C-alpha positions, 0 to 999 in steps of 0.5 A: 634066430642066430645072435648078431655077430658084427656090431660097432663098439665104443672102446675105452681110452686110457690117459696114462701120463706117458701118452702123447698129448691131444691130437698128436696122439695116434690114439686120439686120432683114431678115436676122433676118426671113429666118432665125429662128435668126440672132442679131443682135449689138447691138454690131456694124454691119450695113451692107449685104446683098449678093445676087449673085455678088461674089467677096467675097459669093457668095450660098450656096444653101440647097437641099441637092438642088442640087449647086452650093453658091453662086449663082455656081457655079450660074450658071457651070453653068447659063449659059442662065439669063442669056439669050444676050445677057447671057451673051455681053456679060458673059462668062457673069457675073451683070451686077449686084449687088443690095444693101440698105443701112443707113447711120448715118454718111456714106460717102465721096464717090465717082464711078463710071468710065464703060466707057472709063475703067474699061477704062483704069484696069483696064489701068493699076492692076488691083490697085485696079480689078480689073473693066474694066466700068463701074458704073451705079447706082440707089438706092431709099429704103426709109426716109427716105434722105439723100444727095449727088448731082451738082453744084448749080446754079452760082448756089447754089454762088456763094451759099454762097461768100458765106455761108460765108467759110471755104468761100470761103477754101479755094476762093480768090479767083481760082477763086471769081471764075471760077465767079461769072463762068461763070454764064449762059455755055456748058457748057465755061466752066461745067465749067472753072470748076467743075473749078478750084474743086472741084480747088482744094478737094480739093488744099488742104493738110490743115492748112489744111482743118482750120483753116477747118473748125474755124472754121466749126464754132465759128461755127455752134455759137455761132449755134446756142447763141444760138438763131439759125437756120443752115439756110441754110448747112446748119449742123446737117448740117455739125456732124453730118458734122464729128462723124463725121469731124473735120477731113475735107475732105468736110464742105465737099462739101455746098456743092458737091453737091445734097442730097437727102432721099428718101422711101420709094419715091423713087429717084436714078440715078447716072450714070458720073462723077457725084460722090455720097455716101450720108449716112443712111438705109435703101435698096436699090441695084443696081450694073451690071456684075460690080461689084467694090467696089474699082472706085470712086475716092473722096474724103475720108479714107476714100478707097481710091484718089483720084488719078483722081477729079477728072479723071474727074468730070462737071463739069456743074451741074444741079438734081436730080429724084427718081423715084417707084418702086412698093414692094410 
């Protein structure tokens, strides 16, 4: 008798602090619609709904006629469901983790290692990188969804250095000049200048970052109080991020990275080594590889393991294009 291929699952919810609270969360709404007996706690965040076989979120099987209790157990005993190519390539594991996200406060800036670097990091620090696989990712907006993805065109970063003296101060005169002179040059010159600027920012002493960020917040707040517009330097977003993470160096990342606001159905693909961060909204996400969460190097105060982020980053500047997906 052929193994049953369709059965209901109970999926794991992750209550990370950045998630939307209670029934305001798209994750909580989806959870409640799938099981009327579920009680949503209005004072708790519902950040992610995981559908897969992750060790910290193996989906439970809700069919008592099936002997296996979880999706991971079922796949382990029904390897043909993966197909021969996937089974051989990923050692009999499900090669992706599918999520629904509901973001209230910004996530840390992160970059996913490519396959070669993932294997190297796994050998060097398996406690931080328990998976030797890379982690390509696509995010599809279910609501208006805001995020940062990849470095801006150099001209835009240079423009922010002129408009935001606090940003210029942290980068330093020499690095800023190098970046300006890289405009129109070949990709290696651009990459070197971009790496110098971003690395200089990320290695700046915490005290200095806090001082300059406070000066910028004060200046923007005064402009807003006077009725002046601050859209040209993303004043509203800067204040929002500072309120969420006071003194955090990641607040200045909005001047380095492309800012996207996706409409429902629009998507962004996140290649290996591309820095990115989700800021606000609801979306679905698919992560390639067995995809362990601790596989990702991060920036900002919420970082899990930062030393490899700057060396692995893709130092190329580009203008973002979004992709429209069909939502059923």
